[in-house]
N, C-alpha and C positions, 0 to 999 in steps of 0.2 A: 635315529641317526647314530649317536654315540652313547656309551654308558656313562660318560662324564666329561668334564672339561677342567682346564687349568685356569687359575685366577689369582687375584691379589686381594688380601684383606684390607679394606678401607677403614673400618672402625665399627664401633657399636652405637646403637641408638635405641629408641623406643618405637614400638609399632602398635597402633591402635587397631584392634580387631573389629569385627562387625558389631559386637556387643558393646564396644567402647572400652573394653578392658585393655590396659597397656601391657605389652609383652616386651621383654628384652630381645633384641635382634641384632644381627651382624650384617653389614653391607659388604658384599664381595664383588669386585670387578671381575667378571667372568667372561673371558674371551674378548674379541673374537680370536679363535685359535686356527692356525693354518695347518693343513694336512701335509706333513713332510714325508710320509712313507705309508704305503699300504702293504702290509705283510700277508702272505698267502701260505697255505699248507704246502704247496708244491715247491716253493722257493725257501721259505723260512721254517717250515715245520709246524706252524700254527697261524691262526688268523688274528690280526690286530690292526689297529689304525694308530699311527704315530702322529701326534700333533705337537705344535710348538706355540708358546705364548710369549708376547712381548717382542722386544728387539734388542739384541746384544750389540755392543760396539764392535765395529769391524776389526779394530786392533786386538780384540780379545777372542777372536774366533780363529781356531787352528785350521791349518790347511785341509785335513781330512773332513772337518765339519763343513768347511766351505764347499767341498765337492759333494758332500751328502745333501746339503740343502739346495745346491745348484740344480740337482736332478728334478726337484719339485718347484723350482723357480720361486722360492720364498726365502725371506731373510732369516738368518739364524736367530732363534728366540732365547730368552733368558731361562726358560724351563721347557723341557721336553718330556712327554709321558706317552704311554700307550693305553688305549681303551678298546673295548669290544664294540663292534658294529651292531646296531640294533635296527631291525626292519630290513626292507628290501631296497632302500634308497642306494643309488650308485654313488660311491665316494671316489673323488678324483684327487690327484696330486695338486697341491696348491690351493685347494678349495678352502674357503673361509667358513668356519662353523661358529655361529653366534649362540648366545645363551638361550634365545627363544627357540632355537632348533632342537635343544636337548632337554630343557626343563620347562615346567609350567607350575603355576601356583597350586599348592596342595601336595606336590611330590615329596617323598621322604628321601633324604640324602645322607650319605656318610661323608664327613669332611676330614681330610688328612692334612696335617701341617707339622711344623717344627715348633715345639713349645718354647717359651721364653727361657733363656738361660739365667739361672740364679746363682751361678758360681759354686764355690765349695761351701756346703751347708752342713750344719751339725744334725744330730739325730732328732732334736726337738723340732726344728724347722722342716727337716726332710721327711721324717717318719712320724711326727707328732708324738714323740715320747713325752712322758710326764715329768721327767727330771727327778732330782732327789730332794728330800726335805730341806727346808731353809734353816732349820735349827736342830736341836738335840745332837749336837756334836759334829754335824756335817761341816767339813773343812775343805774349801776349794774344790768341791766335787758336786756342783749343782746341776750342770747341763751335760753331764757325761752319759754314755750309753750303758754303763755297768758291765757286768761280767760277759765275756764272749765265749766262754768254754770252761773246760776243766783239765787239769794237768794229767790225771790218770785216764779218764774216759770223758770225751772221745780222744783227748790228746791232740786235738787240732781244732781249727775253726771251721764250722760248717759253711759250705758255699751258699751264697745268697743271704747271709746274715745281714740284718738291717744295721748299717753303720753310717758314719759321716762320709760324704763324698760329693761328687758333682751332682747338682740338682738342675733339672730342666735341660733344655737344648737337646731334646730327643724327639723322635717321630711319635706323634700321637694322632689317633683317629677317634673322632666323636661320632657315634652311629645314630641313625634315626632322628635327624633334625628335619623340621618341616620347612618347605619353601613357602614363605608368606607372600612374596610378590616378585614378579619378574619385570625388570625395567629395560626393555630392548633398546630404547633410544640412548640409554646411558651405558649399555653393555654391563649391567649390574643385576644382582640378585639379592633379595633380602631373606636371610635364613634365621629361624628362631634360635634363641639361646646364644651361647658363646662358642667360639671355635679356637683352635690352637694358634699360637703365634702372636707376634706384635703387629701393629699397623704397618702395612707395606710388605708383609711376609707372603711368600708363595704358598698357596693351598690348592689341593686337588679335591674337587667335588664330584662324587659319583652317586648314581642311584643306589639307594639302600639295598645291601645284599640280603640281610635277614628279612627285611620287610617284603622284598620281592619273592623270597622263598615262601613266606607265609601266605601271600596272595595266591601263589601257584598251588599250594597245598589246599587252600580253600576252594579253588576252582576245580580241583580234581576230586573234591568230596572227602 
């Protein structure tokens, strides 16, 4: 059907496997997503399926967006993404795609989201620096980053140097997580391990890219 879906992180829990061992898991409300546009090579230059998740307040939808979603006769969602179409199934505008149509237990997925914002953080919290000694003459210089360069050479601060700054609130993708269980009646999916973001955050779940390439290489010998 599609290579992925949009969802909302509900929270973490424990999942008991077949052997009784407990595993950390995350529950994600995944779909149903409505098809808002089907892109083709002839019109758009590439093939993709645009889907939307949730429902946005009518007062927060701009006029161009209203016209765009009116073509597919679906309500504007809180998040819109594009995915590749998989298989020969015909996808139509306004069609609802559920979690059971895309994923099944045992699939490997990549989960993308926005990490929790930690505000302005120092080098010890942000980059795990060790800090300075607490004695032997150290005076009001315990959690600093130390030297950042030299006056004669290089005479500047190198780009990308680890320093204090904004921590978190950035796009993060966690690859190769296992789908432990699919709950079609609840429009939910149970994924092994932790995923980015806080409870209620928007996440995108796709079939694992690296895992898919590995399986294709094995099939070709």
